[in-house]
N, C-alpha and C positions, 0 to 999 in steps of 0.2 A: 504494500500500500504506500503510494507516494504521499509526501507531506508538502504542504504549501511553503514556499520560500518567500518570506515577508519583507526582507530588508534590501531595498534597491541599491543601497550603497555598496553591498557586497559583490555586485557584478564586477566592478573594476578590481576588487580584492581577489576574486576568483581568477580573473585574467592574470593578475600579478603572480599568484601562486603558480599558475600554469607556465608563466614565462621563466620561472626559475627551475624548471626541470620536470614538470608533470606533463610530458608529451605522450598522448594516447592513453592516459589513465583517467580514473574517476577521482575528482576532487571532492572531499567531504568538508563542508564548512559547518563546524559543530559548535556547541555551547551557546546557541542563539535561540533555543526553544525549538525551532523547526530546522530541518536539514536541507541542504542543497546538494543534489547529485548532478554533477556536471560532466558530461562525456566530452573529452577534449580530443579532437582529431587533427590538430594542427600544432606546429611548433612555434609558440609565442616568443621564444627566445630570440628569434630573428626579426621580430616586429619592432624595428628601430624608430619608425615614425608613425604618424597618425594614419596615413594611407595604408601602410602595411598592417597596422594593428586592426584596422577596419576589415581588411581582407581576411586576417587571421580569425577574427571573431565570427566570420561567416561559417566557420567549421564547427562552432560550438552548438551543442544541443542542450538547452536549459530544461532538463527533464523535470516535470512536475511544477514548473513555474509559468507565469503568464507569457514568457518569451518562447516557450517551446513551440517549434514549428515556424518561427520567424527568424529571418536573417536581417532584413531592413524594415523594421516595424515603424508604423505611423499610426497616430491616433486622431480621430475626427475632432476638429476644433470648431464645433458649431453649436447652436442653441437647440436645434431639433434634429433634422436629418440632412445628410450631405448627399446630393444627387450623384449617381454614378452613370456616366454616359458611355455609349458604345465606341465613341472616338473622341479625340481631343478637340471637341467642338461643342459649344453650348447649345447648339440646335440639333445635335445628334440624338438618337434614340436613347431614352432612359432605360437602363437595364437593371438598376438596383438602387437601394438606399442604404447608406451607412449611418447608423444612429449616433447620436451624441456620445462621445467617448468610445465609439466602436473602433476596433483595430483592423489594420490591413497590412499587407506586405507590398512594399513599393518595388515594382518590377523594372521601372525605367521612368524616363521623363521625356516630355515633348513640349518645349516652350514653357508656358505657365501651367501646364497640366502634368499630373503624375499618373502613370499607368500602374494600377493596383490590382490586387486580388484579395478578396475578403470572403471567407466562407465559400459559397458556390458561385460568387459573382466576380467577374473580371471586367474591368473597364477603366474609365478615366475620370479623375476628379481634379478640381482646381487645387494646386499645391498650397495656395495661401490658406486653405481651410484644413491643413494638417499640422499636427505636432510631429516633428521628426527628430532624428538624432538622439542625443542623450536625454533631451526633454521627454521624448516619447517613451524611452526606456524607463525613466523614473515614474512617469504616469502609469505605465503598464503595471508596475508593482503596487501602485496605489489603488488602481481600478480593478485588478484581478479579483474574481469572486471564486471562493473555494467551493468546488463541486465534487460529488462522488459519482463516478461513472460506473454503471453496472457492467461487470465482466463475466456474467453467467447468463444462461438462457432467459431466466426470469427470476425475480427476487421479491420476497415479501417485505413490505415496509410495515414493521410491527409497532404496536402502541407502547410497548415497553421493551427494554433491552434484554429480551429473553425469547428463546425459541418456543416457549410455552405460551407466550402472550398472543392475544388476538392481533389481527393485522388490519391496517387501513386499506391496503390495496396491493396488487402485484405490479411491478414495473419490468419492462423488457430490457434485453441486452442493449447496451450502448446508451441508455437513458441517463441523463445527468440530473442529480438532485442537489439542491442547495444545502451545504453543510452548515450546521449550527455549532457542533462540537465533536471533536474526535475523542473517543474513549478507547479503552484498552482493546476490547474485542468487538465494539460496536461503534457505529457512526450515527450521531443524532442529526437528522435532516428535517428540512421543512417540506411538508407535503400540502401545498395550498393553504398555508397558515396554521396547520396542525403539526405538532411535534411527532416525528416518527423515528424509527431506529432500523438500521440495516446492518447485517453482519459485515464486519470490516474485511473479512477474507474474500468477499464477493464484489468489492468495489475498489477502484483506483481513485485516490483523492488527489486532485490537481487544482491549479489555479487557472481560470479561463477568462478570456475577454470576449465582449460582444463582437459579433461580425455582421456583415451586411445581409439585408433581406433582398431576395430576388423579386422582380416584378413580372416575371414571365406569366402571361395569361394561360400558358399551357398547363399550369398548375391547377386551373379551375376545371379542366376537363371539357369534353364536348357537350354541346347542348345546354350549356349553362346560360341563363338569361342575363340580360344587361343589369337588371336590378340586383341579382345575386352578386355579380362582379362588383357593382358599385358599393354594396353594403360591406363586402369583404375588403375592398380597397380603403373604404372610409375607416373601418375598424383598425386596419393596420397602420393608418396614419398616426395612431396614438400609442403605438408600441414604444415602450421606454418611459411612459408617464407613470405617475405615482399610483400605488395601491393605498386606499384609505378605507378603513372599515366603515360601512354605512354610507360611503360616498357615492354620488351619481354624476360626478363631473368628469368629463373626458380630459380636462386640462388641470384641474385642481386635485383630482383623486377620486377613485371609485373602487368598490369591492367587486367581486366576480359578477353578481347579479346586477349591480349598479352599472357596471360597464356595458353589459348586454342591453339593459334597459335604455341607457343613453344612446347607444348605437342605433337601436331600432326606433327610438323616439325621433331621431333625425330623419327617418323615412316615414314618419307619420303613424307609427305602430306603437301602441301602449302595452307595456308589460308590467306585472307586479315586481316589487323589489324583494325577491326571495327566490333562491334557486329551486326550492321545492315547489313553490307556487308556479314558477315558470315552466316546470316540467309538466304541469297540467294544462298548459296553454297550447293552442294550435292542434296539430295532429301527431299522435305518437307514432314513431317509425322505428324500424330496426336500425341499430348503429351502423350496420353494414350497408344501409341504403342512403346514408346522409349525402346531401349536396351542399356546396358552398352556401353559407348563410343559415344553415340549420344549426340547432343547438344540441350539444352533447352534455350529459350530466354524469357526475362522478359522486362516489360516496363510499361509506363503509358498509359493504354488503348491499342491501337495498335502500339504505338511508341516504338520501341525496344531501350533499353539503357543498357542491361546487358545480358551476356551469361554465361552459366555454363555447365559442362559435367556431364551427368548422369552416375552413377557408380553402379547402382543396389540397390535393397532394399529400393526404394523410396528416394534415396539420390543423391545429386549432389556435385561435388567438383568445387570450383571456387575461383577466386581472388575477394574478396568481397569489402573491403575498407581498408584504412590505419590502422584502429584499429585492425581488425581481421586478415588481410593479407589473405593468401590462406587458405581456410577453407572448412569444409563439412557441408552441411545443408540439411534439408528436402526439397525435390523437390518442395513442395508446400509452402515453407517458404514465398513466395509471389506468386501472380497469374501468371502462365506462359502465354505467348502470342502465342508462336509457338515452333516448334521443327524441327530439320533437321538431316538427316542421311548422314554422310560423308563417313564412311567405306562401302565398297562394298562387304562385305562377304556374 
């Protein structure tokens, strides 16, 4: 199980250690609460100037830290979302959005534009809206969120740290859960605002950064009406905004049912402010038959305690918890209880 590396200042320290003889070995930075496992694949002793040092650091894999997988990291310096274009032209096709403080890899530059890749999206953004260099590295360690990634086929999220305890839900392989606390044999996680526990041996704990959202309409599937696409696009515009218990504001904060209520309200549809009440609205449908814009409900067994909106491509958008706010998840990030169709198209 990997542990989060919290101290940004140790990056240069690790490089210094590597430069005095740790070629091709694992460097352990200890005595700081959490550990850093750094795989060094380049000889830093030859890095005599800044340019050579930059090249040398390109061979470093910061395992378990926010920098893992990045060579030339940049962070979005915007108030809401940064548009990602298909080419270095402000009038070119929009291919994605990088959320405030979202991370990307800089692949190159073209005038005032940077060629980036973030998550599944590759394209161009204005360089002026990016934090780069050491500033981006420092921010990455401040912004990284500790997550537990499931490394088994499916995993129970239990109500107490015991295999005898009841469980909230099951989550699939590869799903990421927000970490509250690391314990000896268990990891305490947030499951839509509830405390849950997963066995430490079945998760890898790492620090992750937000990445871009794709705008491909192919995710909606064939035969999806314009109103369904519109409501899904509208809901995704508020990803990254705050979770507030009892809230119904898309900008100032909403809880799960308040978020759904506010989105539908924008399209002239009234819903009650309760996930259990919303489950009785519209037409009940099978989870396997959901279309973009339909609602999916989650809970402990048959008791509903959370609602999300399906947006296509096996994903949902929802107000999850105070740590993540409004976010996008795999629709099976926990076990669905039921689904409802509100739109009558």
